[in-house]
N, C-alpha and C positions, 0 to 999 in steps of 0.2 A: 504493500500500500504506500502510495506517495503522498506526502503532505508538504506544505510550504516549508522551505528551508529556513525562512525567517521564524516561523512558528516553532520549528524544531529547536532553533537556537534559543528562543525566548523560553521555551519549556525547560531547557537545561538550566538557564539562568535563574528561573523561579523555583527550582526544585527543592529548596531547603524546607519551606513550610510544608509542601506536599510530602517530602521525604519524612519529616518528623511525624506527620499524620499517619503515613503508612507504617513507620516504625512503631508508633504507638499501638496501632491495631495488631501488629505482629507480637509485640510484647504482652499485650493484654490476652491474646489467645494462648500464650505460654504460661503466664504467671497469674492471670486473673485480673479483673478490673481494679480490685481493691489494693493491689500491690504495685500498680503502675501509676505514677504521678505526672500527669500530662499537663504542662504549663505552656504549651506551644501555640495554642490557638486563641485568637481574640474573639471567641464566640460568646456573646452576652449570656450570663448565667441567669439573671433575674427575669422573671415572668413579667409581662406587661401589667401595668396598674389595673386594679379592678374597674376603674372608670373606662378603660379601653373596651372591655367586654360590655359594659353598660351602654356606652355610646354605639357600639356595633349593633347590639340588639335593638336599640331604639331606632337607629337608622333603617335597619332591615324591616322592622315592623311598620315603618311609616314612609317607606320610600315611594316616590311617585313613579308612574310608568316612564320608561326610557332611562332609568338611572344607570343601566349597564350598557347603554349604547355608546357609540363614539361621542366624544365631546371635543372642544377645541384642543389642538395638540399640546398647548401649554397648560391645560388643566381646566377644571370647572371655574367659571368666572367667580362664583361666590366663594369658592375655596381660596383662590388667589387673592381676592379682596381681604378675606379673613387673615391669611398669612401676612399680607402686607400691613394690616393694622397691628398685628402682634409684633412683627419685627420693627415697625415704626415706633411702637411703644418701648421696645428694648433699646433702640438706638437714638431715639429723639429725632429721627429723620423721616421726612414725609414720603414713605413708600406708597406706591399705588399697585393695584392688582396687575397692571401691565408691566411692572418691574419684576414679577415673579413668574417662574416656570416650574411646574411640578415635574419631578424627575423620578427615574428608577433608582432611588437611593442616591448617595453621594457619588458612587462610582459611575453610575449612568450619567449623572449630571456633569462630572468631569469630562467624560467622553463627548458629551454634547458640546460643552464649551470648547474643547480643543478642536473638534471637527469644525466648529464655526469660525475660529480665529486663525488657524494655521494654514500657511502655504508650504509646499515642499521645501524643506531646508530651514524653515524657521526654527529658532532655538527656544527651548523652555528650560528655565533654571529650576532645579530642585536642590534642597538643602539636606545634606547627609548628617545624621541618619534619616532615612525617609521610608515611607510606605512603599514596598517593593514594586507594587503594580503601577506606580506612576510612570516608570520607564516604558512600560508596554503601552499604556494609554497614549503617551506622547508619540511613540513609534508608530502605533496603529493609525495615527491621525496626521502622518506626514512630517512630524516634527523631529528635531534633533535634541537629545538629552544633554544638558550641561549640569554637572554636579559641582556644588560648592560645599563649604564645610561649616561646622559649628565650633564654638569655643568649648572650654572644659565644663561649662555649666549647661551645655546643649542649647545655647542661644546662637542664632546665626552669626557667623564671622563676617562682619560688614565689609572688611577689606577683601575677603574672598569673593563676596557678592559683587563688589565694584569691579573687580578684575575679570569677572565672568561675563559682564555685559558687553555686547557688541551691537553692530548695526542690524544684526539678524535676530536679536532678542525680541520675542513676542510676548512672553509671559514669565512670571515668577510664581511658583506654587509654594504657599506656606501651609503648615498644618499645626494648629494650636487649639487645644492641648495636643501634644504631638504623639504620634505612633512612630517609633517605639519608646520614646523617653518619658512621656507624660508631662513634659515641660510646657508651660504657657509663656508665649511671647508677650511681654508687657507693652504698655503704650509707648514707652521710649523706643523700644525695638521696632515696633510698627512704624513709628514716625521716622526713624532712621532709614528703614527700608524704603519708605515712601519718598524720602528726599533723594535717595540714590536713583530711584526710578524716574523721578521728575527731571533730574539733571540729565539722565540718559535720553529721555524723550526729547529734551531740548537739543542735546548734542547730535542725535541721529535723525531727528525729525520724524520719528515713528511713535505710534501709540504702543505702549507696553502695558499689558494687563497684570494686575496683582490679583491672583486667584487664591482665595482663602478656603481651604478644605476643613470643614468644621463639624464632623460627626460626633466629636466628644465635647462640644461647646458647653453642654449642660452638665457634664460630669466633671465638676470642679470642686476641690476640697479647700479652697481659701475663700476669704471674704472680699477679695479684690474684684472689682467690676471688670467683666470681660471686655477687652479693647477691640471693638469692631473696626474693620479697616476703612469703612466708608468716609469717616470724618477726615482721614489722613491722606486719602489718595482718590482722585476722581475716577480713573479707569480701573475700577475694582469690581470684582465679582465674588460673591459668597456662594458656597454650595454646602449643603448639609443633608443629613438623613435622620430618620428616627429609629435606626437600627439599635443604637445604644441607649439613648435617653428614654425611649419607650419600650425597649426590648423587642423590636419588630424587625430584626435582621432578615427574617425570611419573607417579609411582606414587600420589601424593596420599594420603599417610599421616602422621598425627600424633596428638596426644592433648590432651585437656583435663584439668587437675588442679585439683580444688577443695580449698581449705584444710580439713584435717580439723578445725580448731578452729571453723569456722563452725557456729554453733548451728542453722542452717537448711540444712545441707549435704544432708540426706536429701531435703527438698522440692526443693532446687535440682537435685540429680542426677536426680530424677524429671522435672523440667521439661526438663533438657538431653536426657534420653533421648527424651521425647516430641517435642521439637523436631527432634532428629536424624532421627526417623522421618517426621514430617509435613512437613519441608522436602524430603523425597524422597531424602535420603541413605541412609536405612534403617540402614546400618551401614558402617563402614570396610572397605576391601578385605580379604577373608579371608586370602589368602595373605600379603599384606604385613604384616598384624598379626602373624602367626606369625614372619615373618623378623625384623622390627625388634625384637620383644621379646627376641631373643637377641643383639642388636647394640647394646645401650644404652651400652656402654662403648667403642664403636668409632666412628671418624670417618674421613673422607678425610684426606689429608696436608695439614694446615692450614698447614704451613710453606711450601707452594707459594703459597698466597694471600698469606702474609706477605711473601714475597720480591717478589711483584708490587706489593703496597702500597708497600714500601720503595723500589722502583725508581721507580714513578710519582710518589710523593710528593716524593722528592728532586729529580727532574727538574723538577717544577712549581715547587717552591720556588726552584730555581736560575734558572728563567726569570723569576720575580718574582711568581708567584701567591700569594695569601693563603689558607691552608688549615689547618684543625685536623687534626692527625694522628689518624686513626681507630684505635681500640683493638680493633675487631672488625668482623665482617661483611665485605663486599668492595666497599665504595664509598668514594669521596672526594667531598667537597662544598665545592669551592673558591668563593671570591668572584669574581664576574664583574668584569673590569677596567673595565666601564662599567655604568651604572645599569640598562640594559635587558638582563636575562639572555636574553631572547628574541632580540634583535638580535645579541648575542654568539654565541649558539648557531647562529644562521643563518649568521654569518660563518665559524664553524668548519665548518659543513656544506658551505659553498662550497669549503672546503679539505679536504673528504673525511674530516672527523672528526665523529663523531656522539656527542653527549651529550644530556642532558635538562635543560631549564631548571628552575631552582628553583621557578618559578611552579607547576609541576606537582606540587610537594610542599608548597605553601602558603607558600613563602618566596622572594620576588622578590630578584633581585640576586645569585643564586648558581646553580650548576649541578651536576648529579650525574654522576659518572663511575663506571662499573662496571668494575672491573679483573679480573673473573673471565673473562678472555679469554686467547688465546694470547699469548705474549711478543712475537711478531712484530707483533701489533696494537698493543700498548703502545708498542713501539719505533717503529713507523711513525707513530704519532699525534704524536710529539714535535715533528716539523717543523711540523705545523699549529698546535699549541698555541703554539709559539714565534712563528710568523709572525703569528698573529692578536693575540697579546699585544703584540708590538712595533708592530703597526699602530696600536693604540689608544694605546700609550705615546707614539708619535711625534705623534699628533694632539692630545694633551693639552698 
């Protein structure tokens, strides 16, 4: 069977998370579920809030005829208006329904955005460590991936970003709270990124989009107000999903929000709508649009994830691991005690603990832990984390 050489290569590059999933299944078949401690997948643990089921039943019992037919590709008008009012309340910016496009989660939204703005050879800057799929989304939509770096606290290295910008730069993607680090980019960082992009727009005479990928925006463990990008930069686009904050990963529902101040927003929204249709998405799921539009101020119990973070972080620090305390999302990104994150992860795997090497996120020498798992998995993993750390400590 012959498949695309490009896809073959991409499948090889993205093999780490898939490999850990397959290894986990293999280990569970040998040792049993209760003896394997899989911290490799960012699959939300918490069930949707009870209000989700209440709204779902209410909508189904009162739905008018035609509720499951095609609607405008951007989504139901009343849904988009509702989303606009909510995000307007959060940001203090006057969003309208025409600034919103309902999407197939954040991933679908990113692909719609990239298809709409990229010409062949246009460059998209991503900041390591990054969500691994970004590279493939960019490549699938004719773009060229440009990687830049973070500092020791996992905030963007601004000098690295400046040096990455060229006359072919079309977009910069940021992800905050970040996967895999859990770090939140504060308002000072957002402002600095915006200033770099403004200067590059002036220098090169091109529009450069700042794309903010925000599926973890409501999973925050500090009291700091989330710094939305729209006040800082005109050519900005937000994209989010309700996979994490409402526990609806399998329902594939999210939305794109275009900065109302963008002078080209009407043309951009037309392009997004066209791409939504011609990528084969057509529209976001009808029923989920109606439900989530009424749950914009609702989330799962975030304190559950915070307790898991606090437990695992304190245990790892006590063992001796070096790790930045995450402010959001549900990941830890500790430093590997040896140079090869892949060898370290293999040793953990031999001790029935599964994590993902930082190489899979563009950052060697680290590893990602997902703590959105049952407490028994976190507690059971500590023995393996301790044993492997002590093994390398004794060798040094």
